[in-house]
N, C-alpha and C positions, 0 to 999 in steps of 0.2 A: 627353590621353594623351601621355606622352613616348615617343619612339622612340630606340632605341640607335643610335649612329652606328657604321657599319660601316667596316672597313678592307679594301681589296682588294689582295692581293699577286699575284704570278705564280702562286702555288700554292693560296692560300686566300682565302676571304671570312671575315673575322674580326669578332666582336662582343666587345668588351672586357668583362671582369667588373667590376661596380661595386665589388668589393672590392680591385681592384688598387691597390697603393701606387705602382707605377711604370706610366706610361702608354705604355711603349715596347715594341717587338717586338725581342727580343734575338737574338743570333747562334745560340744553341743551341736547337733546337726539337724537341719531342717531341709527335707527334700521337697522341691516344688515342681510339679508336673507341667511346667511352662518352659519348654526349651528355648523359645525365642523371645521371651519377655526381658526387657531391659530392667535390671535391678540395681539401683543406685544405693549401695550400702553406706556410702559416705553421709547421705541425708538422714540416716537414723541416729547419728551421733552416739555411737556405742561407747561405753566406758572401757571395754576390753578390746582385744584383738579379734579379727574376723577375716574370713576369706570366702571366695565364691568360686564355684567350679561348674562347668558343664558336666552333667552326670548321666551315666547309663546305669540304671538300677538292675542288678543281675537277677534278683528274685522274680521279677515280672517282665523283664526286658523293656522297661519304660525309660524314655529319655526325659530329661528335665534339668534342673539346676540344684546344686547342693550348697546351702549357706552353712558355714561352720563358724561357731562362736566360742570364745574362750570363757565367757561368764554366763551363768544361768539367767541372770537378770536381763542380759542383752537378748537372749533367746526369747524370753517372755515379751520383751519390748518389740522385737521383730514380729512375733506372732500376733500381737495386739494391733500393730500398725500396718502390716502387710495386706494389701488389697490387690488381687490379680486384675489385669486389664480386662 
């Protein structure tokens, strides 16, 4: 059985999505408190790089997902278009 490698930062414990094209954590971060929601980042047609992680937020012990984006305009686009189920 394979185990996912986790990444621990000052704020999160992260588990990368196997669908990530880019294996990096980018500067612009959006935490979403929806651990089971399917988020299709491809459909947003971002200009820059992006990645998605299952996330455990250390400060309040909340599970969710973390979207990280390379460009601030992609972060704004995501925030404008994202609608939780």
